[in-house]
N, C-alpha and C positions, 0 to 999 in steps of 0.2 A: 326244727322238729317237723317231722312229716305227719300230715293229717292221716288218721287211720283209713279214711275212704280212699285217698290217693295211694297209700302204701300197698293196699290189697289189690288195687286195680291200676296198673301202670297205664300211662297215656296210650291211647289206641294207635298212635303213630309208631310207638316203639315195639308193639307186638305184631307179628305178621300172621293175621288170621284171614287175610284175603285169599289165601290158597286153600282154606278149609273146604272140603267138599260139601255141597248142599244136598240134602236129601230130597228137597222139592224143587230145586233149581232157583230158589230165591236169591236175588242178588244183594239184598240188604238185610242184615241181621235185625231181629226185633228190637234189641237194645238201641241200635242206631236210629231206628224209626221212632222209638220212644224219646230219644234226645231231640230229634227233629220236631216232634210234636210239641215238646216242652218249649223249644226255642220259638216255634211259631206262636204258641200261646203267650209267651213273654213279649214278642213283637206286637201282637194284637193289643195286649194290655198297655204297652208303651204308646202305641198309636192312639188308643182310646184316651189316654191321659193327655196327649198333645192336642187332640181335637177339642176336648172339653176344658182344657186348662185356662184358656184366655176368654174370660167373660167378666162382666162387672159385679158379680155377686160375692166374690171372695171377701171384700171389705165388710159388707153387711153381715156375712156369715160369721166372720171372726169377731165382730163387735158383739154378737150374741143376742140381738133383739128377737130373733126368731124362736127362741126357747119359750117365749111368753106370748108371742103374737102370731097371727096367721101368715104363712109364707106366701108371697105373690106367686102365681102360677109359674111364671118364667123362672123364678128362683128355685122353686120346688123341682121343676124339670131339670135344671142344671145341677142341682144338688144330687139327684138320683143318677145323673149322668156321670158324675166324677167322685166326689168324696164319699157318697153313700152308695156307690154303684159297684161296677164290675172290676175296677182296676186292682184294688188290694187283694180280694179273693183270687182274682185271675193270676196275679203274680205269685201268690203263695202256692196255688195249685201247680203252676208251671215249675216252680222251684222244687216242689216235691217230686213231680214227674221227672224233672231233669236229674235229680239225685238218684232216682231208681234206674234211669237209663244209664247213667255213668257207672253205676254198680253192676251193670250187665243184666239188669232185670227189666221187666215190663210192668205196667200198672194193671190192676184187675180190669176185666172187660167192662164192668159196670161203670167205671170212670168215663170211658169213651162213650158208652151208651147214654149215660146221663147228660154229659156235655152235648152230645149230638141231639138228643131229644129236646133239651132246653133250647138249643139254637133253632131247631125246626119249629118249635112252638112259638118262639119269639118272631121268627120269620113269618109264620102264619098270621100272627097278630098285627105286626107293623109293616109287613111286606119286605121287599128287598132292602137290606140295610147292612150295617157292619156285622150283623149276626151271621151273614153268609161266610165271613172270614173264619168263624169258629168251626166250619165244616172241614177246614184244612187240618188243624190238630186232631179233630175227631177222627178223620179218615186215617191219619198216620197212626194214631193210637189203636184204632180198630184193627188195622193190618198187623201192627206189632203184636197185639194180643192174640190174634188168630194164628200168626206164624209161630208164636211161642207155644201155643197149644198143640200145633202140628209137629213140634219137635225140631224146628229150625235151630241150628246151633246158636247158643248164646255165648256171650263173653265170659271168660273164666272157665 
């Protein structure tokens, strides 16, 4: 049985849209930039999980004593770095963006702006860090949204 999303939009390799004329000379369609932004956000989330995954606090967290006692500072920092932090929302957002891109759409401009502003505020607070990487999907999504608004041809 074919999934409705894939039936409506065949694989991009099977359709020849590379010959479509571009009104503004753009070389990459907005939906492809959206997919690239989603993949970069998924990659950042995976790297974040790898960096923070190996530490000594998993055992104590799973034992549950921190529900009733004060978390040591190191345990709190690590908690907000991984299980309570960016990875799960980052993956969910990336998957939603990926779905939109694969359907031939882009995400609203406010998604890119919010992600970018959040990254810049965090960079301002902590200095150069992994938050710099978030400027990659932000830039891709901003360009995709702006090209979409200017009428660059979309998939479908």
